[in-house]
C-alpha positions in Angstrom: 24.3 -63.9 94.2 23.9 -67.1 92.1 22.3 -66.8 88.8 18.8 -68.2 88.3 18.3 -70.7 85.5 15.4 -69.7 83.4 15.5 -72.5 80.9 17.8 -75.3 79.7 18.5 -75.9 76.0 20.6 -78.7 74.6 23.1 -77.3 72.2 25.5 -78.9 69.8 29.2 -78.0 69.8 28.8 -75.9 66.6 26.0 -73.9 68.2 28.1 -73.3 71.3 30.9 -72.1 69.1 28.6 -69.7 67.2 27.3 -68.3 70.5 30.7 -67.8 71.9 32.1 -66.2 68.7 29.2 -63.7 68.8 30.0 -62.9 72.4 33.8 -62.7 71.7 33.2 -59.3 70.2 32.9 -58.3 73.9 35.3 -59.8 76.4 35.0 -63.4 77.3 35.9 -64.7 80.7 38.6 -67.4 81.2 36.1 -70.4 81.1 34.4 -69.0 78.0 37.8 -68.6 76.2 38.7 -72.2 77.1 35.3 -73.5 75.9 35.6 -71.5 72.6 39.0 -73.0 72.0 37.7 -76.5 72.6 34.5 -76.2 70.5 36.6 -74.6 67.7 38.8 -77.6 67.6 36.1 -80.3 67.8 33.1 -78.8 65.9 32.6 -80.7 62.6 29.6 -78.9 61.1 28.2 -75.4 60.8 25.7 -74.6 63.6 22.7 -74.6 61.3 23.6 -78.0 59.8 24.1 -79.5 63.2 20.7 -78.3 64.4 19.1 -79.7 61.2 20.7 -83.1 61.8 19.5 -83.2 65.3 15.9 -82.3 64.2 16.0 -84.9 61.4 17.3 -87.7 63.8 14.7 -86.9 66.4 11.8 -86.7 64.0 12.6 -89.5 61.6 13.9 -92.1 64.2 12.4 -91.0 67.4 15.7 -90.4 69.2 16.0 -88.5 72.4 17.4 -85.0 71.9 20.4 -85.8 74.1 21.3 -88.7 71.9 20.8 -86.8 68.6 23.0 -84.0 69.9 25.8 -86.4 70.8 25.5 -88.0 67.3 25.7 -84.5 65.7 28.8 -83.7 67.9 30.6 -86.9 67.1 29.4 -87.7 63.6 30.1 -91.5 63.7 31.8 -93.1 60.7 30.5 -96.6 61.2 27.4 -98.4 62.4 29.4 -99.8 65.3 30.3 -96.3 66.5 26.6 -95.3 66.1 25.5 -98.3 68.2 27.7 -97.1 71.1 25.9 -93.7 71.0 22.5 -95.3 70.9 23.0 -97.4 74.1 21.0 -94.8 76.1 18.0 -95.2 73.9 15.2 -97.5 75.2 14.4 -98.7 71.7 16.4 -101.3 69.9 17.1 -100.3 66.3 17.2 -102.8 63.3 20.1 -103.0 60.9 18.1 -101.2 58.3 17.3 -98.3 60.7 21.0 -98.0 61.6 21.9 -98.0 57.9 19.3 -95.3 57.3 20.7 -93.2 60.2 24.2 -93.5 58.8 22.9 -92.3 55.4 21.3 -89.2 57.1 24.6 -88.6 59.0 26.7 -88.9 55.9 24.5 -86.4 54.1 25.6 -83.8 56.6 29.3 -84.7 56.6 31.7 -82.9 54.2 
């Protein structure tokens, strides 16, 4: 019997890693182990910091949650990389807004 989807929540890679690490105390199935391996390699922030970054980007700049999650997953290094991630947004951002976004992103990078 297929499982029923109750709700859908967009998660960053660090949040997925945290969830799977908590579940790994039990036994993970094959796909969960592969996913845990992947997110362990590519997560760049702690889960809490990634969620804070997403919240800050959505509230301060009006980004869609999907776009903010991708930015938190990738953590672009330049404005040019950031522009690529913002192509799905309906709004066009000024150079000043892009620079401010990069400042927010750099605040979370270590």
